[in-house]
PyMOL CGO cylinders between C-alpha atoms (Angstrom):
from pymol import cmd
from pymol.cgo import CYLINDER

trace = [
    CYLINDER, 5.94, 37.51, 78.68, 2.22, 37.55, 78.91, 0.3, 1, 1, 1, 1, 1, 1,
    CYLINDER, 2.22, 37.55, 78.91, 2.23, 41.05, 77.29, 0.3, 1, 1, 1, 1, 1, 1,
    CYLINDER, 2.23, 41.05, 77.29, 4.22, 39.59, 74.31, 0.3, 1, 1, 1, 1, 1, 1,
    CYLINDER, 4.22, 39.59, 74.31, 1.75, 36.81, 73.98, 0.3, 1, 1, 1, 1, 1, 1,
    CYLINDER, 1.75, 36.81, 73.98, -1.17, 39.13, 74.19, 0.3, 1, 1, 1, 1, 1, 1,
    CYLINDER, -1.17, 39.13, 74.19, 0.30, 41.47, 71.66, 0.3, 1, 1, 1, 1, 1, 1,
    CYLINDER, 0.30, 41.47, 71.66, 1.09, 38.70, 69.15, 0.3, 1, 1, 1, 1, 1, 1,
    CYLINDER, 1.09, 38.70, 69.15, -2.57, 37.42, 69.44, 0.3, 1, 1, 1, 1, 1, 1,
    CYLINDER, -2.57, 37.42, 69.44, -3.81, 40.97, 68.87, 0.3, 1, 1, 1, 1, 1, 1,
    CYLINDER, -3.81, 40.97, 68.87, -1.70, 41.54, 65.95, 0.3, 1, 1, 1, 1, 1, 1,
    CYLINDER, -1.70, 41.54, 65.95, -2.62, 38.37, 64.27, 0.3, 1, 1, 1, 1, 1, 1,
    CYLINDER, -2.62, 38.37, 64.27, -6.26, 39.34, 64.47, 0.3, 1, 1, 1, 1, 1, 1,
    CYLINDER, -6.26, 39.34, 64.47, -5.41, 42.52, 62.42, 0.3, 1, 1, 1, 1, 1, 1,
    CYLINDER, -5.41, 42.52, 62.42, -3.65, 40.79, 59.64, 0.3, 1, 1, 1, 1, 1, 1,
    CYLINDER, -3.65, 40.79, 59.64, -5.17, 40.51, 56.16, 0.3, 1, 1, 1, 1, 1, 1,
    CYLINDER, -5.17, 40.51, 56.16, -6.38, 37.33, 54.93, 0.3, 1, 1, 1, 1, 1, 1,
    CYLINDER, -6.38, 37.33, 54.93, -4.77, 36.27, 51.75, 0.3, 1, 1, 1, 1, 1, 1,
    CYLINDER, -4.77, 36.27, 51.75, -6.99, 34.44, 49.35, 0.3, 1, 1, 1, 1, 1, 1,
    CYLINDER, -6.99, 34.44, 49.35, -5.14, 31.66, 47.50, 0.3, 1, 1, 1, 1, 1, 1,
    CYLINDER, -5.14, 31.66, 47.50, -6.43, 30.81, 43.87, 0.3, 1, 1, 1, 1, 1, 1,
    CYLINDER, -6.43, 30.81, 43.87, -4.80, 28.80, 41.20, 0.3, 1, 1, 1, 1, 1, 1,
    CYLINDER, -4.80, 28.80, 41.20, -2.64, 30.78, 38.73, 0.3, 1, 1, 1, 1, 1, 1,
    CYLINDER, -2.64, 30.78, 38.73, -4.04, 31.50, 35.37, 0.3, 1, 1, 1, 1, 1, 1,
    CYLINDER, -4.04, 31.50, 35.37, -2.70, 29.15, 32.67, 0.3, 1, 1, 1, 1, 1, 1,
    CYLINDER, -2.70, 29.15, 32.67, -1.42, 30.75, 29.57, 0.3, 1, 1, 1, 1, 1, 1,
    CYLINDER, -1.42, 30.75, 29.57, -0.65, 28.72, 26.57, 0.3, 1, 1, 1, 1, 1, 1,
    CYLINDER, -0.65, 28.72, 26.57, 0.07, 30.21, 23.22, 0.3, 1, 1, 1, 1, 1, 1,
    CYLINDER, 0.07, 30.21, 23.22, 0.22, 28.14, 20.11, 0.3, 1, 1, 1, 1, 1, 1,
    CYLINDER, 0.22, 28.14, 20.11, 3.39, 27.95, 18.17, 0.3, 1, 1, 1, 1, 1, 1,
    CYLINDER, 3.39, 27.95, 18.17, 2.74, 29.49, 14.86, 0.3, 1, 1, 1, 1, 1, 1,
    CYLINDER, 2.74, 29.49, 14.86, 5.96, 28.88, 12.96, 0.3, 1, 1, 1, 1, 1, 1,
    CYLINDER, 5.96, 28.88, 12.96, 8.65, 26.20, 13.12, 0.3, 1, 1, 1, 1, 1, 1,
    CYLINDER, 8.65, 26.20, 13.12, 12.13, 27.40, 13.63, 0.3, 1, 1, 1, 1, 1, 1,
    CYLINDER, 12.13, 27.40, 13.63, 14.46, 27.30, 10.51, 0.3, 1, 1, 1, 1, 1, 1,
    CYLINDER, 14.46, 27.30, 10.51, 15.62, 23.86, 9.45, 0.3, 1, 1, 1, 1, 1, 1,
    CYLINDER, 15.62, 23.86, 9.45, 19.26, 24.60, 10.39, 0.3, 1, 1, 1, 1, 1, 1,
    CYLINDER, 19.26, 24.60, 10.39, 18.04, 24.88, 13.98, 0.3, 1, 1, 1, 1, 1, 1,
    CYLINDER, 18.04, 24.88, 13.98, 16.43, 21.54, 13.94, 0.3, 1, 1, 1, 1, 1, 1,
    CYLINDER, 16.43, 21.54, 13.94, 19.60, 19.55, 13.11, 0.3, 1, 1, 1, 1, 1, 1,
    CYLINDER, 19.60, 19.55, 13.11, 20.29, 16.94, 15.73, 0.3, 1, 1, 1, 1, 1, 1,
    CYLINDER, 20.29, 16.94, 15.73, 23.58, 17.42, 17.67, 0.3, 1, 1, 1, 1, 1, 1,
    CYLINDER, 23.58, 17.42, 17.67, 26.25, 14.83, 16.96, 0.3, 1, 1, 1, 1, 1, 1,
    CYLINDER, 26.25, 14.83, 16.96, 28.10, 13.26, 19.99, 0.3, 1, 1, 1, 1, 1, 1,
    CYLINDER, 28.10, 13.26, 19.99, 31.94, 14.27, 20.05, 0.3, 1, 1, 1, 1, 1, 1,
    CYLINDER, 31.94, 14.27, 20.05, 34.39, 11.62, 19.38, 0.3, 1, 1, 1, 1, 1, 1,
    CYLINDER, 34.39, 11.62, 19.38, 35.34, 9.34, 22.26, 0.3, 1, 1, 1, 1, 1, 1,
    CYLINDER, 35.34, 9.34, 22.26, 38.96, 9.22, 23.67, 0.3, 1, 1, 1, 1, 1, 1,
    CYLINDER, 38.96, 9.22, 23.67, 41.14, 6.78, 21.75, 0.3, 1, 1, 1, 1, 1, 1,
    CYLINDER, 41.14, 6.78, 21.75, 41.06, 3.33, 23.38, 0.3, 1, 1, 1, 1, 1, 1,
    CYLINDER, 41.06, 3.33, 23.38, 44.45, 2.33, 22.08, 0.3, 1, 1, 1, 1, 1, 1,
    CYLINDER, 44.45, 2.33, 22.08, 46.38, 5.00, 23.98, 0.3, 1, 1, 1, 1, 1, 1,
    CYLINDER, 46.38, 5.00, 23.98, 47.01, 5.41, 27.70, 0.3, 1, 1, 1, 1, 1, 1,
    CYLINDER, 47.01, 5.41, 27.70, 47.66, 8.60, 29.68, 0.3, 1, 1, 1, 1, 1, 1,
    CYLINDER, 47.66, 8.60, 29.68, 47.84, 9.54, 33.30, 0.3, 1, 1, 1, 1, 1, 1,
    CYLINDER, 47.84, 9.54, 33.30, 45.71, 12.56, 33.98, 0.3, 1, 1, 1, 1, 1, 1,
    CYLINDER, 45.71, 12.56, 33.98, 46.04, 14.38, 37.28, 0.3, 1, 1, 1, 1, 1, 1,
    CYLINDER, 46.04, 14.38, 37.28, 43.00, 14.12, 39.37, 0.3, 1, 1, 1, 1, 1, 1,
    CYLINDER, 43.00, 14.12, 39.37, 41.97, 17.91, 39.33, 0.3, 1, 1, 1, 1, 1, 1,
    CYLINDER, 41.97, 17.91, 39.33, 42.22, 17.93, 35.48, 0.3, 1, 1, 1, 1, 1, 1,
    CYLINDER, 42.22, 17.93, 35.48, 40.39, 14.62, 35.30, 0.3, 1, 1, 1, 1, 1, 1,
    CYLINDER, 40.39, 14.62, 35.30, 37.57, 16.12, 37.40, 0.3, 1, 1, 1, 1, 1, 1,
    CYLINDER, 37.57, 16.12, 37.40, 37.44, 19.21, 35.15, 0.3, 1, 1, 1, 1, 1, 1,
    CYLINDER, 37.44, 19.21, 35.15, 37.25, 17.12, 32.06, 0.3, 1, 1, 1, 1, 1, 1,
    CYLINDER, 37.25, 17.12, 32.06, 34.51, 15.04, 33.56, 0.3, 1, 1, 1, 1, 1, 1,
    CYLINDER, 34.51, 15.04, 33.56, 32.48, 18.11, 34.41, 0.3, 1, 1, 1, 1, 1, 1,
    CYLINDER, 32.48, 18.11, 34.41, 32.89, 19.38, 30.75, 0.3, 1, 1, 1, 1, 1, 1,
    CYLINDER, 32.89, 19.38, 30.75, 31.88, 16.01, 29.30, 0.3, 1, 1, 1, 1, 1, 1,
    CYLINDER, 31.88, 16.01, 29.30, 28.82, 15.78, 31.49, 0.3, 1, 1, 1, 1, 1, 1,
    CYLINDER, 28.82, 15.78, 31.49, 27.85, 19.48, 30.60, 0.3, 1, 1, 1, 1, 1, 1,
    CYLINDER, 27.85, 19.48, 30.60, 28.08, 18.78, 26.99, 0.3, 1, 1, 1, 1, 1, 1,
    CYLINDER, 28.08, 18.78, 26.99, 26.10, 15.62, 27.30, 0.3, 1, 1, 1, 1, 1, 1,
    CYLINDER, 26.10, 15.62, 27.30, 23.35, 17.33, 29.28, 0.3, 1, 1, 1, 1, 1, 1,
    CYLINDER, 23.35, 17.33, 29.28, 23.25, 20.29, 26.78, 0.3, 1, 1, 1, 1, 1, 1,
    CYLINDER, 23.25, 20.29, 26.78, 22.94, 17.86, 23.87, 0.3, 1, 1, 1, 1, 1, 1,
    CYLINDER, 22.94, 17.86, 23.87, 20.17, 15.88, 25.64, 0.3, 1, 1, 1, 1, 1, 1,
    CYLINDER, 20.17, 15.88, 25.64, 18.24, 19.26, 26.34, 0.3, 1, 1, 1, 1, 1, 1,
    CYLINDER, 18.24, 19.26, 26.34, 18.63, 20.30, 22.75, 0.3, 1, 1, 1, 1, 1, 1,
    CYLINDER, 18.63, 20.30, 22.75, 17.50, 16.94, 21.53, 0.3, 1, 1, 1, 1, 1, 1,
    CYLINDER, 17.50, 16.94, 21.53, 14.35, 17.15, 23.59, 0.3, 1, 1, 1, 1, 1, 1,
    CYLINDER, 14.35, 17.15, 23.59, 13.58, 20.56, 22.30, 0.3, 1, 1, 1, 1, 1, 1,
    CYLINDER, 13.58, 20.56, 22.30, 13.98, 19.25, 18.74, 0.3, 1, 1, 1, 1, 1, 1,
    CYLINDER, 13.98, 19.25, 18.74, 11.79, 16.24, 19.42, 0.3, 1, 1, 1, 1, 1, 1,
    CYLINDER, 11.79, 16.24, 19.42, 9.09, 18.52, 21.11, 0.3, 1, 1, 1, 1, 1, 1,
    CYLINDER, 9.09, 18.52, 21.11, 9.14, 20.71, 17.89, 0.3, 1, 1, 1, 1, 1, 1,
    CYLINDER, 9.14, 20.71, 17.89, 9.68, 18.10, 15.23, 0.3, 1, 1, 1, 1, 1, 1,
    CYLINDER, 9.68, 18.10, 15.23, 8.92, 14.56, 16.63, 0.3, 1, 1, 1, 1, 1, 1,
    CYLINDER, 8.92, 14.56, 16.63, 10.94, 11.73, 15.14, 0.3, 1, 1, 1, 1, 1, 1,
    CYLINDER, 10.94, 11.73, 15.14, 13.84, 13.94, 13.89, 0.3, 1, 1, 1, 1, 1, 1,
    CYLINDER, 13.84, 13.94, 13.89, 16.59, 12.63, 16.13, 0.3, 1, 1, 1, 1, 1, 1,
    CYLINDER, 16.59, 12.63, 16.13, 17.69, 9.02, 16.50, 0.3, 1, 1, 1, 1, 1, 1,
    CYLINDER, 17.69, 9.02, 16.50, 18.34, 7.95, 20.12, 0.3, 1, 1, 1, 1, 1, 1,
    CYLINDER, 18.34, 7.95, 20.12, 21.98, 8.59, 21.22, 0.3, 1, 1, 1, 1, 1, 1,
    CYLINDER, 21.98, 8.59, 21.22, 23.63, 5.43, 22.56, 0.3, 1, 1, 1, 1, 1, 1,
    CYLINDER, 23.63, 5.43, 22.56, 24.17, 5.27, 26.26, 0.3, 1, 1, 1, 1, 1, 1,
    CYLINDER, 24.17, 5.27, 26.26, 27.75, 5.59, 27.24, 0.3, 1, 1, 1, 1, 1, 1,
    CYLINDER, 27.75, 5.59, 27.24, 29.13, 5.84, 30.71, 0.3, 1, 1, 1, 1, 1, 1,
]
cmd.load_cgo(trace, "trace")
């Protein structure tokens, strides 16, 4: 056991020291705006009808919920990108849960 401790101490002394320095920041200015058709705000899909009733099995309901949340998140990311490129283009989407 003492040999292992001695060996690990000796090997630690032979290791190279790594100098940590902050990464270089690279920022390139955007020269051109994307075409206008790419700056169109996404419209939310129509909601499920409220005057009808259906029983949806739990596995299908969870899958539908995942698709809806994925679509909502993708629209939100796209809106943030449009707002970053062309501020004031999109109106806020109403909160629905």
